[in-house]
N, C-alpha and C positions, 0 to 999 in steps of 0.2 A: 496597419494589417492586427486585428483584434490580439486579444496576450494568449502566446505558443503556453500550452500547459505538456510543463517537464514532469515526465511518470514512469517513475520508477518502479514500480509494478508490475506482480508479474498480471497478465492476462486476467482479466475480473469472474469469479468462481472459483478458476482452480486450483490456490491457494488451501482451499478446504476440503478440493479433493485430494488434488497431494500429499498432502497431513493423513488426510486420513487410510486412504492408498500404502503408506509408508508404516503410518501402526497398526493394522488391520479392521479396522472402527469398520461400522457402519453405517455410509450417508445417504440417507436419505434427503430426497428437493424435488420441489413441487414449484409446479410452477401455471397461471392461470388468469387467461382476461379477466375474469369474473371477480368483484369488490368481495361478493356478498358470497363466495365459496373460497378466499383465501378468506375472508371475515371465518368464519365457521372451520378452517382445519385448526386456524387460530388457538382458536376456543379450546377445539378437541383435542389438539397438542398439553396445549398450556393448565389443562383441564388432568389429563393423564400424570402430568407430576416432569410438563419437558422441559425443557429451554427449548426458546424457538429462533434458530437467525433469521436475520429476516434485513433482505436488498433494500437499497429503498433510497429516495433523493430528502435526502436530510432539511431541505430549501419549506417542503409543504411541511412540515410538522409544526405547531403549537409555538413550540417552545425554540426558536433556529430564529438565532440574528445571523444565516448566512445571508449573504447577498450575492452569491452563486446560486449557479444549477449545478447538480455534480448527482447522478444517480446508480451510483455503483459505490453505493454508501454503506457501510455493515453497523445494525445494534444486535445486543440478544433481547430479545422476552423474554421474561422471566416471571408476567403474570399481569393481573388485570384486577380491575373492582372499578366495576357496575361496566359506564363505555369510557375507562384509565387503563388505558395499557403499561405498563414499565417495562422502562427500554435499558439495557445496558447501555452507553456510549463512551466515547471516547477518554481517559483521563482528566483530563477536566473539564469533563462535562461531571462525567459518572450520572444514576443512574437518575434519571427523567419521565414524566408522566407527559403520554403521550391523550389526546384524545380519539375517540375511533375515529372517525370521519379525517382529520388531518396524516389521521396513519394510515389511510386512506389510500385519501389523495398523493401521498411518500413513494406508497408500494407500486402506487398504477403512476408512474413520471413514467413520464418516454422521456429521451436523449441517449446520450451514446453513453453504450453501457450496460444500458439498460435491461434489467426485463418487464415481464412479468406478474409481477406480486411474489415474485421467490422468496421462496421459502424454505429452511432446512434444517433435521434435525438429524444427532449426530449418539448414534449406539454403540456400548462397550460391544467390544469381536466374540465369536462366539466360540473363543479358547484362547488362549493365554497369548498378553503381549508379545511382538514377537524382542528381538534385542535388543534395547537400543543403541547402543552403540554399531552397531550396524546398519539399522537403517538410518540413522544418523550420518552416518561415512556416504553413505549411498545419494544423502538428500542434499549433504557436500556438492560431490559429484553432480551428482544432476541437474545445479545451477553454477557450478563452473564452469559447464559443457555450453550450453545453453546463454552463459554470458558470452562465449568466449565463438558460437555458431550462430550467429543470428540472422534468421529468413530475411529480413531486408534490412536496409542500413537504417532510419529509426531506431533501431536496439541493437541491448549491448554496448559495448566499448565502443562500434558502430557509430552507434546512436550521440554516444557523448562526443567523440567525434560533430558529430552534425549538426549540434548544440553549441558547441564551441565555434566553431565556422559562420551561424548565423546569428552570434551575439552580438556581432560590430553595427550591425547592420538595423538593430534592435532601437539604439533612440530616433534613427532615420523614419523609421519604417513600423514604428509603431503606431496607434491612431493616439492613445495616450500613456506616453511611456512614464509619465510622471505616475503615473496610478498603476499602468499595469507594471513594472517594474518591482514596484512595491506590495502589489498581492506576488508574484513569482517566489518575489525570495519566501513570502509567508507561505504559501502553500505547498511551498519547496522543504521548510524550515520545521515548518509547527503541522502541516496538512496531512501529512498522512504521503505525502505522494514523492520522496525518497528522502537525497540532501544526505547530511551525517543522520539523520535521525533515523536513518534506512542502515543506513551502514552503524551503526552503534548495533543497530537491530542484534544486524550477523556477525558483527563480532562477537556480544553473549552464543549467540552460537554458536561459534564456533567457541568459544573457550571450554560454552557444555559435552559439547560435540571430543576438546581433551581429553575432559574427566573420566565421561564415555569412553573411549576407544582409549585411553593411555597416551596416546600419538603426539607429543609433543610438538611437532608442527603444525600441527593445528591451538596452538598458541600462541606459537611464536604471529601463527600471521592474524588472529584474532587480534594482539597489539600490533601488527602493521595496520588493520585497519579501525580499529583506533585515531590511530595521526591519517587515516587518510577522511575517515571522517568528519575531525575537525577544519580539515582541507576545505571542508563541500561546506561546511558550516560557512565560513568564508567565500566561500563564491556567494552565498546569497544574501551577506552583510556589504558585501561587494554590487550586487545587480543592489541594496536596496539606500547605499548609498547614490549609486545612480540616479535612483529615479526620482531621490531626495532635491537632489541637486543638479537635475539634464547634462549632468556628468558626461564626456564618452569614455576620459579613463580609467573611471571603472568597471566600469562592461568590458575593455579592452583585458583589463586584467583577471577580470572573470573565466574571461574571452581559454585565455591562456592556459589557469588556471586547471581549470574544465581539460583541457587537451592533453598535458599534464595527470592530470589525475585517469584521464585512458590508461594513458600509459603501463601509468604504474599501477594502473587496478589488472588492468592485461595479465600482466606477470603474476598479479597472485594468482588474477583464477589459475592460471596454467598449470601456478602449483597447489593449488586447493584443485585442478584439476588429475591430478598423479600423485597427489603426499608419498613422502616416504614415511 
């Protein structure tokens, strides 16, 4: 089989919607199948001094070195100069410039999780911001309950167990395990699909929630998730080792560790769903 995709992220486009809803911000989302209209709208927003979020496939951008397609990548467009657009990328890339033609291709790309030249803008609320501590508390509870009650077995703690069950078969079942396992490791740990990277972000958010609410339980769980994050980094390292050596043992150790992490995160999320 081809390289499996391990994703630890929420359904595309929903994170921004949840964030703006929680904070009372005004979100405007636009889609169009017309590259011309997409460009015209982008220029209008930029001329008005508005930062614009863009959903696209970075593979098509002229500065990209990606060798894979992923149509649910997000950047912020902050300006333009003639036919070049300034895009705020992931931290390793920083600010990049893309030609209008490559940006149009990237925004129109089709594939899993793609949209039709989707763009969005965020405006301040009409009134005051809500209480940030209460907003954070509600968001943590919602995330925990989603993890604990996945609608299908591919998601949440059930999805972690399922992935762990499949891992031992990857050495024999993947078309090119040497390349695929290294790619899975890289995307998981560095590409933003979950693993230790996302758990560190989650731990940071829990620490901030502890400060906003004064509830020490969130701080304790933040510390616990930093330990979980290091274990996920170990999973990625084991998969990379297996790809480099085509040895079954590292994959089996990774499988065992993911099963353990599923149980550990299940316990932590139960505490987060009803913190003291």
